[in-house]
CHARMM-style PDB file with segment names, atoms N, HN, CA, C and O in Angstrom:
ATOM      1  N   MET     1     136.497  24.691  95.165  1.00  0.00      PROA
ATOM      2  CA  MET     1     136.473  23.383  94.429  1.00  0.00      PROA
ATOM      3  C   MET     1     134.990  23.403  94.022  1.00  0.00      PROA
ATOM      4  O   MET     1     134.005  23.745  94.676  1.00  0.00      PROA
ATOM      5  N   LYS     2     135.124  22.845  92.499  1.00  0.00      PROA
ATOM      6  HN  LYS     2     135.925  22.567  91.968  1.00  0.00      PROA
ATOM      7  CA  LYS     2     133.864  22.914  91.849  1.00  0.00      PROA
ATOM      8  C   LYS     2     133.796  21.399  91.153  1.00  0.00      PROA
ATOM      9  O   LYS     2     134.704  21.048  90.399  1.00  0.00      PROA
ATOM     10  N   GLU     3     132.801  20.626  91.413  1.00  0.00      PROA
ATOM     11  HN  GLU     3     132.064  20.911  92.025  1.00  0.00      PROA
ATOM     12  CA  GLU     3     132.582  19.373  90.976  1.00  0.00      PROA
ATOM     13  C   GLU     3     131.183  19.113  90.341  1.00  0.00      PROA
ATOM     14  O   GLU     3     130.128  19.221  90.967  1.00  0.00      PROA
ATOM     15  N   LEU     4     131.296  18.730  88.930  1.00  0.00      PROA
ATOM     16  HN  LEU     4     132.153  18.643  88.421  1.00  0.00      PROA
ATOM     17  CA  LEU     4     129.958  18.519  88.475  1.00  0.00      PROA
ATOM     18  C   LEU     4     129.217  17.356  88.982  1.00  0.00      PROA
ATOM     19  O   LEU     4     129.714  16.230  88.951  1.00  0.00      PROA
ATOM     20  N   VAL     5     128.008  17.600  89.461  1.00  0.00      PROA
ATOM     21  HN  VAL     5     127.604  18.514  89.486  1.00  0.00      PROA
ATOM     22  CA  VAL     5     127.330  16.367  90.226  1.00  0.00      PROA
ATOM     23  C   VAL     5     126.394  15.702  89.228  1.00  0.00      PROA
ATOM     24  O   VAL     5     126.315  14.473  89.225  1.00  0.00      PROA
ATOM     25  N   GLY     6     125.584  16.535  88.268  1.00  0.00      PROA
ATOM     26  HN  GLY     6     125.648  17.533  88.271  1.00  0.00      PROA
ATOM     27  CA  GLY     6     124.645  16.206  87.405  1.00  0.00      PROA
ATOM     28  C   GLY     6     123.782  17.191  86.675  1.00  0.00      PROA
ATOM     29  O   GLY     6     124.225  18.338  86.625  1.00  0.00      PROA
ATOM     30  N   ASN     7     122.805  16.985  86.186  1.00  0.00      PROA
ATOM     31  HN  ASN     7     122.446  16.053  86.227  1.00  0.00      PROA
ATOM     32  CA  ASN     7     122.073  17.929  85.467  1.00  0.00      PROA
ATOM     33  C   ASN     7     120.765  18.037  85.913  1.00  0.00      PROA
ATOM     34  O   ASN     7     120.254  17.107  86.539  1.00  0.00      PROA
ATOM     35  N   CYS     8     120.103  19.157  85.644  1.00  0.00      PROA
ATOM     36  HN  CYS     8     120.518  19.911  85.136  1.00  0.00      PROA
ATOM     37  CA  CYS     8     118.672  19.556  86.062  1.00  0.00      PROA
ATOM     38  C   CYS     8     117.798  18.643  85.427  1.00  0.00      PROA
ATOM     39  O   CYS     8     118.045  18.561  84.223  1.00  0.00      PROA
ATOM     40  N   CYS     9     117.004  18.034  85.750  1.00  0.00      PROA
ATOM     41  HN  CYS     9     116.803  18.100  86.728  1.00  0.00      PROA
ATOM     42  CA  CYS     9     116.007  16.913  84.971  1.00  0.00      PROA
ATOM     43  C   CYS     9     114.855  17.802  84.304  1.00  0.00      PROA
ATOM     44  O   CYS     9     114.045  17.272  83.543  1.00  0.00      PROA
ATOM     45  N   ILE    10     114.804  19.096  84.592  1.00  0.00      PROA
ATOM     46  HN  ILE    10     115.462  19.526  85.210  1.00  0.00      PROA
ATOM     47  CA  ILE    10     113.815  19.832  83.936  1.00  0.00      PROA
ATOM     48  C   ILE    10     114.284  20.630  82.613  1.00  0.00      PROA
ATOM     49  O   ILE    10     113.731  20.563  81.515  1.00  0.00      PROA
ATOM     50  N   CYS    11     115.387  21.377  82.935  1.00  0.00      PROA
ATOM     51  HN  CYS    11     115.837  21.431  83.827  1.00  0.00      PROA
ATOM     52  CA  CYS    11     115.873  22.261  81.924  1.00  0.00      PROA
ATOM     53  C   CYS    11     117.558  21.815  81.395  1.00  0.00      PROA
ATOM     54  O   CYS    11     118.191  22.310  80.463  1.00  0.00      PROA
ATOM     55  N   GLY    12     117.909  20.916  82.179  1.00  0.00      PROA
ATOM     56  HN  GLY    12     117.394  20.514  82.937  1.00  0.00      PROA
ATOM     57  CA  GLY    12     119.269  20.338  81.761  1.00  0.00      PROA
ATOM     58  C   GLY    12     120.556  21.004  82.045  1.00  0.00      PROA
ATOM     59  O   GLY    12     121.611  20.632  81.530  1.00  0.00      PROA
ATOM     60  N   LYS    13     120.455  22.033  82.902  1.00  0.00      PROA
ATOM     61  HN  LYS    13     119.598  22.335  83.320  1.00  0.00      PROA
ATOM     62  CA  LYS    13     121.590  22.871  83.358  1.00  0.00      PROA
ATOM     63  C   LYS    13     122.335  22.034  84.143  1.00  0.00      PROA
ATOM     64  O   LYS    13     121.771  21.248  84.903  1.00  0.00      PROA
ATOM     65  N   ASP    14     123.785  22.110  84.045  1.00  0.00      PROA
ATOM     66  HN  ASP    14     124.244  22.748  83.428  1.00  0.00      PROA
ATOM     67  CA  ASP    14     124.796  21.599  84.791  1.00  0.00      PROA
ATOM     68  C   ASP    14     124.678  21.880  86.246  1.00  0.00      PROA
ATOM     69  O   ASP    14     124.626  23.072  86.548  1.00  0.00      PROA
ATOM     70  N   LEU    15     124.617  20.851  87.367  1.00  0.00      PROA
ATOM     71  HN  LEU    15     124.659  19.883  87.121  1.00  0.00      PROA
ATOM     72  CA  LEU    15     124.644  21.210  88.718  1.00  0.00      PROA
ATOM     73  C   LEU    15     125.838  20.823  89.223  1.00  0.00      PROA
ATOM     74  O   LEU    15     126.322  19.746  88.875  1.00  0.00      PROA
ATOM     75  N   TYR    16     126.420  21.579  90.038  1.00  0.00      PROA
ATOM     76  HN  TYR    16     126.027  22.453  90.322  1.00  0.00      PROA
ATOM     77  CA  TYR    16     127.692  21.582  90.688  1.00  0.00      PROA
ATOM     78  C   TYR    16     127.681  21.444  92.225  1.00  0.00      PROA
ATOM     79  O   TYR    16     126.770  21.924  92.899  1.00  0.00      PROA
ATOM     80  N   CYS    17     128.647  20.822  92.720  1.00  0.00      PROA
ATOM     81  HN  CYS    17     129.388  20.432  92.173  1.00  0.00      PROA
ATOM     82  CA  CYS    17     128.999  20.851  94.168  1.00  0.00      PROA
ATOM     83  C   CYS    17     130.082  22.034  94.305  1.00  0.00      PROA
ATOM     84  O   CYS    17     131.199  21.894  93.806  1.00  0.00      PROA
ATOM     85  N   LEU    18     129.733  23.153  94.967  1.00  0.00      PROA
ATOM     86  HN  LEU    18     128.826  23.266  95.372  1.00  0.00      PROA
ATOM     87  CA  LEU    18     130.632  24.047  95.168  1.00  0.00      PROA
ATOM     88  C   LEU    18     131.128  24.319  96.484  1.00  0.00      PROA
ATOM     89  O   LEU    18     130.406  24.889  97.302  1.00  0.00      PROA
ATOM     90  N   ASP    19     132.586  23.871  96.829  1.00  0.00      PROA
ATOM     91  HN  ASP    19     133.172  23.408  96.164  1.00  0.00      PROA
ATOM     92  CA  ASP    19     133.042  23.867  98.064  1.00  0.00      PROA
ATOM     93  C   ASP    19     132.205  23.096  99.155  1.00  0.00      PROA
ATOM     94  O   ASP    19     132.167  23.516 100.312  1.00  0.00      PROA
ATOM     95  N   GLY    20     131.564  22.009  98.778  1.00  0.00      PROA
ATOM     96  HN  GLY    20     131.594  21.668  97.839  1.00  0.00      PROA
ATOM     97  CA  GLY    20     130.738  21.165  99.633  1.00  0.00      PROA
ATOM     98  C   GLY    20     129.428  21.462  99.723  1.00  0.00      PROA
ATOM     99  O   GLY    20     128.755  20.805 100.517  1.00  0.00      PROA
ATOM    100  N   PHE    21     128.797  22.507  98.930  1.00  0.00      PROA
ATOM    101  HN  PHE    21     129.343  23.041  98.284  1.00  0.00      PROA
ATOM    102  CA  PHE    21     127.290  22.966  98.862  1.00  0.00      PROA
ATOM    103  C   PHE    21     126.946  22.626  97.568  1.00  0.00      PROA
ATOM    104  O   PHE    21     127.654  23.067  96.663  1.00  0.00      PROA
ATOM    105  N   PHE    22     125.773  21.763  97.242  1.00  0.00      PROA
ATOM    106  HN  PHE    22     125.198  21.404  97.978  1.00  0.00      PROA
ATOM    107  CA  PHE    22     125.213  21.382  96.166  1.00  0.00      PROA
ATOM    108  C   PHE    22     124.474  22.571  95.667  1.00  0.00      PROA
ATOM    109  O   PHE    22     123.661  22.994  96.488  1.00  0.00      PROA
ATOM    110  N   ASN    23     124.535  23.243  94.517  1.00  0.00      PROA
ATOM    111  HN  ASN    23     125.196  22.899  93.850  1.00  0.00      PROA
ATOM    112  CA  ASN    23     123.709  24.229  94.050  1.00  0.00      PROA
ATOM    113  C   ASN    23     122.463  23.877  93.197  1.00  0.00      PROA
ATOM    114  O   ASN    23     122.290  24.397  92.094  1.00  0.00      PROA
ATOM    115  N   GLY    24     121.576  22.958  93.749  1.00  0.00      PROA
ATOM    116  HN  GLY    24     121.716  22.536  94.644  1.00  0.00      PROA
ATOM    117  CA  GLY    24     120.246  22.651  93.251  1.00  0.00      PROA
ATOM    118  C   GLY    24     119.587  21.906  94.431  1.00  0.00      PROA
ATOM    119  O   GLY    24     119.989  21.941  95.594  1.00  0.00      PROA
ATOM    120  N   VAL    25     118.528  21.233  93.973  1.00  0.00      PROA
ATOM    121  HN  VAL    25     118.201  21.205  93.028  1.00  0.00      PROA
ATOM    122  CA  VAL    25     117.698  20.403  94.965  1.00  0.00      PROA
ATOM    123  C   VAL    25     117.755  18.944  94.485  1.00  0.00      PROA
ATOM    124  O   VAL    25     117.762  18.598  93.304  1.00  0.00      PROA
ATOM    125  N   TYR    26     117.796  18.090  95.613  1.00  0.00      PROA
ATOM    126  HN  TYR    26     117.791  18.372  96.573  1.00  0.00      PROA
ATOM    127  CA  TYR    26     117.722  16.644  95.309  1.00  0.00      PROA
ATOM    128  C   TYR    26     116.435  16.270  96.003  1.00  0.00      PROA
ATOM    129  O   TYR    26     116.311  16.392  97.222  1.00  0.00      PROA
ATOM    130  N   THR    27     115.443  15.799  95.190  1.00  0.00      PROA
ATOM    131  HN  THR    27     115.543  15.700  94.200  1.00  0.00      PROA
ATOM    132  CA  THR    27     114.196  15.360  95.471  1.00  0.00      PROA
ATOM    133  C   THR    27     114.058  14.046  96.008  1.00  0.00      PROA
ATOM    134  O   THR    27     114.963  13.223  95.868  1.00  0.00      PROA
ATOM    135  N   GLU    28     113.014  13.786  96.602  1.00  0.00      PROA
ATOM    136  HN  GLU    28     112.279  14.455  96.716  1.00  0.00      PROA
ATOM    137  CA  GLU    28     112.754  12.345  97.245  1.00  0.00      PROA
ATOM    138  C   GLU    28     112.475  11.317  96.094  1.00  0.00      PROA
ATOM    139  O   GLU    28     112.451  10.119  96.376  1.00  0.00      PROA
ATOM    140  N   ASN    29     112.276  11.718  94.880  1.00  0.00      PROA
ATOM    141  HN  ASN    29     112.296  12.692  94.652  1.00  0.00      PROA
ATOM    142  CA  ASN    29     112.247  10.875  93.777  1.00  0.00      PROA
ATOM    143  C   ASN    29     113.557  10.787  92.993  1.00  0.00      PROA
ATOM    144  O   ASN    29     113.628  10.471  91.805  1.00  0.00      PROA
ATOM    145  N   ASN    30     114.588  11.101  93.787  1.00  0.00      PROA
ATOM    146  HN  ASN    30     114.531  11.358  94.751  1.00  0.00      PROA
ATOM    147  CA  ASN    30     115.901  10.911  92.908  1.00  0.00      PROA
ATOM    148  C   ASN    30     116.099  11.838  91.841  1.00  0.00      PROA
ATOM    149  O   ASN    30     116.818  11.449  90.920  1.00  0.00      PROA
ATOM    150  N   GLU    31     115.610  12.985  91.775  1.00  0.00      PROA
ATOM    151  HN  GLU    31     115.027  13.300  92.523  1.00  0.00      PROA
ATOM    152  CA  GLU    31     115.798  13.842  90.755  1.00  0.00      PROA
ATOM    153  C   GLU    31     116.576  14.990  91.241  1.00  0.00      PROA
ATOM    154  O   GLU    31     116.413  15.360  92.404  1.00  0.00      PROA
ATOM    155  N   THR    32     117.518  15.669  90.362  1.00  0.00      PROA
ATOM    156  HN  THR    32     117.651  15.368  89.418  1.00  0.00      PROA
ATOM    157  CA  THR    32     118.311  16.904  90.533  1.00  0.00      PROA
ATOM    158  C   THR    32     117.527  17.909  89.691  1.00  0.00      PROA
ATOM    159  O   THR    32     117.125  17.784  88.534  1.00  0.00      PROA
ATOM    160  N   ILE    33     117.387  19.050  90.634  1.00  0.00      PROA
ATOM    161  HN  ILE    33     117.713  19.151  91.574  1.00  0.00      PROA
ATOM    162  CA  ILE    33     116.735  20.260  90.025  1.00  0.00      PROA
ATOM    163  C   ILE    33     117.313  21.528  90.425  1.00  0.00      PROA
ATOM    164  O   ILE    33     117.474  21.794  91.616  1.00  0.00      PROA
ATOM    165  N   CYS    34     117.651  22.368  89.444  1.00  0.00      PROA
ATOM    166  HN  CYS    34     117.520  22.152  88.477  1.00  0.00      PROA
ATOM    167  CA  CYS    34     118.264  23.773  89.509  1.00  0.00      PROA
ATOM    168  C   CYS    34     117.354  24.675  90.577  1.00  0.00      PROA
ATOM    169  O   CYS    34     116.146  24.479  90.709  1.00  0.00      PROA
ATOM    170  N   PHE    35     117.970  25.527  91.201  1.00  0.00      PROA
ATOM    171  HN  PHE    35     118.951  25.686  91.094  1.00  0.00      PROA
ATOM    172  CA  PHE    35     117.096  26.333  91.983  1.00  0.00      PROA
ATOM    173  C   PHE    35     116.176  27.363  90.971  1.00  0.00      PROA
ATOM    174  O   PHE    35     115.186  27.874  91.494  1.00  0.00      PROA
ATOM    175  N   ASP    36     116.407  27.616  89.842  1.00  0.00      PROA
ATOM    176  HN  ASP    36     117.212  27.201  89.417  1.00  0.00      PROA
ATOM    177  CA  ASP    36     115.532  28.345  88.983  1.00  0.00      PROA
ATOM    178  C   ASP    36     114.287  27.512  88.687  1.00  0.00      PROA
ATOM    179  O   ASP    36     113.168  28.002  88.840  1.00  0.00      PROA
ATOM    180  N   CYS    37     114.471  26.238  88.259  1.00  0.00      PROA
ATOM    181  HN  CYS    37     115.380  25.840  88.135  1.00  0.00      PROA
ATOM    182  CA  CYS    37     113.218  25.579  88.043  1.00  0.00      PROA
ATOM    183  C   CYS    37     112.557  24.994  89.375  1.00  0.00      PROA
ATOM    184  O   CYS    37     111.405  24.585  89.230  1.00  0.00      PROA
ATOM    185  N   ILE    38     113.004  24.914  90.398  1.00  0.00      PROA
ATOM    186  HN  ILE    38     113.940  25.246  90.515  1.00  0.00      PROA
ATOM    187  CA  ILE    38     112.481  24.686  91.703  1.00  0.00      PROA
ATOM    188  C   ILE    38     111.511  25.744  91.906  1.00  0.00      PROA
ATOM    189  O   ILE    38     110.340  25.453  92.148  1.00  0.00      PROA
ATOM    190  N   GLU    39     111.918  27.007  91.825  1.00  0.00      PROA
ATOM    191  HN  GLU    39     112.870  27.244  91.628  1.00  0.00      PROA
ATOM    192  CA  GLU    39     111.182  28.328  91.933  1.00  0.00      PROA
ATOM    193  C   GLU    39     110.020  28.250  90.996  1.00  0.00      PROA
ATOM    194  O   GLU    39     108.864  28.447  91.371  1.00  0.00      PROA
ATOM    195  N   GLU    40     110.330  27.980  89.860  1.00  0.00      PROA
ATOM    196  HN  GLU    40     111.268  27.820  89.555  1.00  0.00      PROA
ATOM    197  CA  GLU    40     108.961  28.103  88.949  1.00  0.00      PROA
ATOM    198  C   GLU    40     107.949  26.967  89.294  1.00  0.00      PROA
ATOM    199  O   GLU    40     106.740  27.106  89.108  1.00  0.00      PROA
ATOM    200  N   ARG    41     108.545  25.766  89.841  1.00  0.00      PROA
ATOM    201  HN  ARG    41     109.527  25.653  89.993  1.00  0.00      PROA
ATOM    202  CA  ARG    41     107.593  24.806  90.197  1.00  0.00      PROA
ATOM    203  C   ARG    41     106.800  25.262  91.477  1.00  0.00      PROA
ATOM    204  O   ARG    41     105.581  25.100  91.529  1.00  0.00      PROA
ATOM    205  N   GLU    42     107.453  25.791  92.432  1.00  0.00      PROA
ATOM    206  HN  GLU    42     108.443  25.923  92.389  1.00  0.00      PROA
ATOM    207  CA  GLU    42     106.863  26.246  93.609  1.00  0.00      PROA
ATOM    208  C   GLU    42     105.562  27.318  93.244  1.00  0.00      PROA
ATOM    209  O   GLU    42     104.456  27.340  93.784  1.00  0.00      PROA
ATOM    210  N   LYS    43     106.106  28.236  92.093  1.00  0.00      PROA
ATOM    211  HN  LYS    43     107.005  28.218  91.655  1.00  0.00      PROA
ATOM    212  CA  LYS    43     105.101  29.248  91.774  1.00  0.00      PROA
ATOM    213  C   LYS    43     103.960  28.617  91.073  1.00  0.00      PROA
ATOM    214  O   LYS    43     102.874  29.170  91.243  1.00  0.00      PROA
ATOM    215  N   SER    44     103.995  27.549  90.305  1.00  0.00      PROA
ATOM    216  HN  SER    44     104.878  27.100  90.167  1.00  0.00      PROA
ATOM    217  CA  SER    44     102.810  27.145  89.589  1.00  0.00      PROA
ATOM    218  C   SER    44     102.045  26.336  90.470  1.00  0.00      PROA
ATOM    219  O   SER    44     100.912  26.022  90.102  1.00  0.00      PROA
ATOM    220  N   ALA    45     102.565  25.852  91.825  1.00  0.00      PROA
ATOM    221  HN  ALA    45     103.485  26.107  92.123  1.00  0.00      PROA
ATOM    222  CA  ALA    45     101.945  25.123  92.617  1.00  0.00      PROA
ATOM    223  C   ALA    45     100.775  26.059  93.454  1.00  0.00      PROA
ATOM    224  O   ALA    45      99.703  25.659  93.908  1.00  0.00      PROA
ATOM    225  N   ASP    46     101.243  27.181  93.492  1.00  0.00      PROA
ATOM    226  HN  ASP    46     102.115  27.506  93.124  1.00  0.00      PROA
ATOM    227  CA  ASP    46     100.403  28.146  94.283  1.00  0.00      PROA
ATOM    228  C   ASP    46      99.106  28.510  93.741  1.00  0.00      PROA
ATOM    229  OT1 ASP    46      98.381  29.297  94.351  1.00  0.00      PROA
TER     230      ASP     46
END
């Protein structure tokens, strides 16, 4: 089952819940971010 949950707040990519697993990150600031953008954010923080 694939259900649209929202969009990445950085790049705008659609984020889905796939068989009960969210394919992104939900931050403490109530943002949804795709895995690609979260990786870039972590790289730039180093």
